[in-house]
C-alpha positions in Angstrom: 186.6 -85.5 27.6 183.9 -84.5 30.0 181.1 -82.1 29.3 181.6 -78.3 29.4 178.9 -77.0 31.7 177.5 -73.6 32.5 176.3 -71.9 35.5 172.8 -70.5 35.1 174.0 -67.0 35.7 175.7 -66.5 32.3 174.3 -69.2 30.2 177.6 -70.8 29.3 180.1 -70.5 32.1 181.9 -73.6 33.5 181.4 -74.4 37.2 184.7 -73.9 39.0 186.4 -77.1 40.0 183.3 -79.2 39.1 181.6 -80.4 36.0 177.9 -80.7 35.8 176.4 -83.8 34.1 173.2 -84.7 32.3 172.6 -81.4 30.5 174.0 -79.4 33.3 171.1 -80.0 35.7 173.4 -81.3 38.4 176.6 -79.7 39.4 177.9 -82.8 41.2 181.6 -83.5 40.9 182.4 -86.3 38.4 185.0 -88.8 39.5 188.0 -88.8 37.2 187.1 -85.4 35.7 188.9 -82.2 36.5 188.3 -78.6 35.2 190.9 -75.9 35.5 189.7 -72.4 34.7 192.1 -70.3 32.7 190.0 -67.2 31.9 186.5 -66.0 32.8 184.9 -62.7 31.8 181.5 -61.6 30.5 182.7 -62.2 27.0 184.6 -65.4 27.2 185.3 -68.6 29.2 188.4 -70.7 28.7 189.5 -73.8 30.6 191.3 -77.1 30.5 189.3 -80.3 31.1 191.3 -83.4 32.2 189.5 -86.7 32.0 191.1 -89.7 33.7 188.2 -92.2 33.2 189.2 -95.8 32.5 189.4 -97.1 29.0 186.5 -99.0 27.3 183.9 -97.7 29.8 181.1 -96.0 27.9 180.1 -92.8 29.6 176.6 -91.7 30.4 174.7 -89.1 28.4 176.2 -85.7 28.7 175.4 -82.3 27.3 176.7 -78.7 27.5 174.5 -75.8 28.4 176.4 -73.5 26.0 178.1 -73.6 22.6 181.9 -74.3 22.7 184.9 -75.3 20.7 187.1 -78.0 22.0 190.7 -78.6 21.2 192.1 -82.0 22.3 195.7 -81.6 23.5 196.5 -85.1 24.5 194.8 -88.5 24.6 192.1 -90.1 22.5 188.3 -90.5 23.0 185.3 -91.3 20.9 182.4 -88.9 20.9 178.9 -90.3 20.0 176.3 -87.7 18.9 173.1 -89.6 17.9 174.4 -92.0 15.2 177.5 -90.0 14.5 180.9 -91.0 15.9 184.2 -89.2 15.8 187.5 -90.3 17.1 188.8 -87.2 18.9 192.6 -86.6 19.2 195.1 -83.8 18.6 194.3 -84.0 14.8 190.7 -82.8 15.4 188.7 -79.8 16.6 185.3 -80.6 18.1 182.2 -78.3 18.0 179.6 -78.6 20.8 176.1 -77.1 20.4 174.6 -76.3 23.8 172.0 -78.8 25.0 172.9 -81.5 22.4 173.4 -84.9 24.1 176.4 -87.0 23.5 178.4 -89.8 25.0 182.2 -90.3 25.4 184.2 -93.5 25.4 188.0 -93.8 25.9 189.4 -96.6 23.7 192.8 -96.3 25.3 194.1 -95.8 28.8 195.5 -92.4 29.8 192.3 -90.3 29.5 192.6 -87.0 27.7 193.1 -83.3 28.1 191.2 -80.7 26.2 191.2 -76.9 25.9 187.7 -75.5 25.8 186.9 -72.1 24.4 183.4 -70.7 24.9 182.8 -67.2 23.7 179.6 -65.3 24.4 176.9 -66.8 22.3 176.3 -63.7 20.2 180.0 -63.4 19.4 180.3 -67.1 18.6 177.4 -66.9 16.2 179.0 -63.9 14.5 182.2 -66.0 13.8 180.3 -69.1 12.6 178.0 -67.0 10.3 181.1 -65.8 8.4 181.7 -69.4 7.4 178.1 -70.6 7.4 175.5 -67.9 6.7 172.6 -70.2 7.5 173.8 -70.4 11.1 172.0 -67.1 11.8 168.7 -69.0 11.3 169.6 -71.6 13.9 171.2 -69.8 16.9 170.4 -72.7 19.2 172.6 -75.0 17.0 175.1 -72.8 15.2 177.5 -75.7 14.4 176.3 -77.7 11.4 179.4 -80.0 11.8 180.6 -81.8 14.9 184.3 -81.7 14.1 187.0 -80.5 11.7 190.6 -81.2 11.0 193.0 -79.3 13.2 194.8 -76.8 11.0 198.3 -75.5 11.6 196.9 -71.9 11.8 194.6 -72.8 14.6 197.4 -74.6 16.5 199.5 -71.4 16.2 196.6 -69.2 17.5 196.1 -71.8 20.4 199.7 -71.4 21.4 199.5 -67.6 21.2 196.2 -67.6 23.3 197.7 -69.8 26.0 200.8 -67.7 26.1 198.8 -64.5 26.4 196.9 -66.0 29.4 200.1 -67.0 31.1 201.6 -63.6 30.6 198.5 -61.9 32.1 197.7 -60.1 28.9 194.7 -57.8 28.7 191.1 -58.8 28.4 191.1 -57.3 24.9 194.0 -59.4 23.8 192.6 -62.6 25.2 189.1 -62.1 23.7 190.5 -61.1 20.3 192.9 -64.1 20.2 190.1 -66.5 21.3 187.8 -65.3 18.5 190.6 -65.6 16.0 191.3 -69.1 17.2 187.6 -70.1 16.8 187.6 -68.6 13.3 190.7 -70.5 12.3 189.3 -73.7 13.7 186.2 -73.6 11.6 186.2 -75.3 8.1 186.8 -72.9 5.3 183.7 -71.4 3.7 183.1 -72.1 0.0 182.9 -68.3 -0.6 184.5 -65.5 1.3 184.3 -61.8 0.9 187.7 -60.3 0.2 189.1 -56.9 -0.5 189.1 -57.6 -4.2 185.4 -58.4 -4.5 183.9 -55.9 -2.0 182.1 -53.0 -3.4 183.7 -49.6 -3.1 180.8 -48.5 -0.8 181.5 -51.4 1.6 185.2 -50.8 1.6 184.6 -47.1 2.4 182.3 -48.0 5.3 184.9 -50.4 6.6 187.6 -47.7 6.3 185.4 -45.3 8.3 184.9 -47.9 11.0 188.6 -48.5 11.3 189.3 -44.8 11.5 186.7 -44.4 14.3 188.4 -47.1 16.2 191.8 -45.5 15.7 190.5 -42.2 17.0 188.9 -43.9 20.0 192.2 -45.7 20.9 194.2 -42.5 20.5 191.8 -40.7 22.9 191.5 -43.5 25.5 194.4 -45.9 25.1 195.2 -45.8 28.9 191.8 -47.1 29.8 191.2 -50.8 30.4 189.4 -51.1 27.0 188.0 -54.5 26.0 187.1 -55.7 22.5 183.3 -55.7 23.4 183.7 -52.1 24.8 185.2 -50.8 21.5 182.8 -52.8 19.4 179.9 -51.4 21.3 181.2 -47.8 20.9 181.3 -48.2 17.1 178.1 -50.3 16.7 179.4 -53.6 15.5 180.1 -57.0 17.0 183.6 -57.8 18.5 184.5 -60.3 15.8 183.3 -58.0 13.0 185.4 -55.2 14.5 188.5 -57.5 14.8 188.3 -58.8 11.2 187.6 -55.4 9.5 190.2 -53.5 11.6 192.9 -56.0 10.8 192.0 -55.9 7.1 192.1 -52.1 6.9 194.9 -51.2 9.3 197.0 -54.3 8.9 197.2 -55.0 12.6 195.0 -56.7 15.2 193.3 -54.2 17.5 195.3 -55.5 20.4 198.6 -54.7 18.7 197.5 -51.2 17.7 196.4 -50.4 21.2 199.6 -51.8 22.6 201.6 -49.6 20.3 199.9 -46.5 21.6 200.7 -47.5 25.2 204.3 -48.3 24.4 204.9 -45.0 22.6 203.4 -43.1 25.5 205.8 -45.1 27.8 208.8 -44.1 25.7 208.0 -40.4 26.2 207.4 -40.8 29.9 210.6 -42.8 30.4 212.6 -40.2 28.4 211.2 -37.5 30.7 212.7 -39.5 33.7 209.6 -41.3 35.0 210.8 -43.3 38.1 207.8 -45.3 39.3 207.5 -48.0 36.7 204.6 -49.8 38.5 202.5 -46.7 38.5 203.4 -46.0 34.9 202.4 -49.5 33.9 199.0 -49.2 35.5 198.4 -45.6 34.2 199.0 -46.8 30.6 196.6 -49.8 30.9 199.0 -52.7 31.5 198.0 -55.3 34.1 201.1 -54.9 36.2 204.8 -54.0 36.1 205.8 -57.4 34.9 203.4 -57.3 32.0 204.6 -53.8 31.0 208.3 -54.8 31.3 207.9 -58.0 29.2 205.9 -56.2 26.5 208.4 -53.3 26.4 211.4 -55.6 26.1 209.7 -57.7 23.4 209.0 -54.6 21.4 212.2 -52.6 21.8 214.8 -55.1 22.9 215.5 -53.6 26.3 213.7 -53.2 29.6 212.0 -49.9 30.6 214.8 -49.3 33.2 217.5 -49.9 30.6 215.9 -47.5 28.2 215.3 -44.8 30.8 219.0 -44.8 31.8 220.2 -44.1 28.3 217.2 -42.4 26.7 217.7 -39.5 24.4 215.6 -37.8 21.7 217.6 -39.6 19.0 217.1 -43.0 20.7 213.4 -42.4 21.0 213.2 -41.7 17.3 215.1 -44.9 16.5 212.9 -47.0 18.8 209.8 -45.6 17.2 211.0 -46.2 13.7 212.2 -49.8 14.5 208.8 -50.8 16.0 206.9 -49.6 12.9 203.1 -49.6 13.4 203.0 -52.5 15.8 
């Protein structure tokens, strides 16, 4: 596993097709190390790091410029941070504080492959603080632990995130899934707020927040909304928004937004809309393929198939069968 390095423009972004070494000062290409970018936006960076360095060789000191969460997907390596050592493999999740030096050794041949998820620093701190309230006092080192056991829930989110990227899902979906993945990867907090122990006042405030988001989506569902966009509109952080909305409404923001877009598509198709590519773009989907795949997953038929047979009764059946998703 090689270091995850940032360009100085954004503070935590990876350098495309190269990996900086020694605290990111140099952007020189490292032999045996390959980085493949999967997603890059102002709110999030995701990539795969393939390390093919020989076994037994102890690597030089490395450090990341930004905080990140690393999910080993294959291979085994040993990470040394000061006097702490952890054997990293698919059973672990690793946490990297920006600027913290470490070394890597591969005890076996074959190298390793890791998924690296690096949310914007403020968003990451928001997630970590939910599990560790003291993290707010140490923004330069939000992770108090260097690793955790890989839980099944995190593995499911990881698969869902990679699937969303492959399908070309929206920026909102990708960011929300990434924050959910990071949250699932962190060790469980000793105490967590829940619906049962929240005050009525807090619950009412959360309900008002969820209502404001629902109204915003109803008014602007066709726009290329992102999770940070919506969070900024209602005055909270993206992770806070995602968590509260899901708790109150029972759905992630991405699914609620997708539901509005699909329902609008049903009406347009029943009216005889012919240009599916334009319809997809107008309703906020990335392209025709994304729209068709999402529509079929929701309603069990393609947009073209639905349009050929659509009637008022069938629209009502489709809406009822999809529920609130």
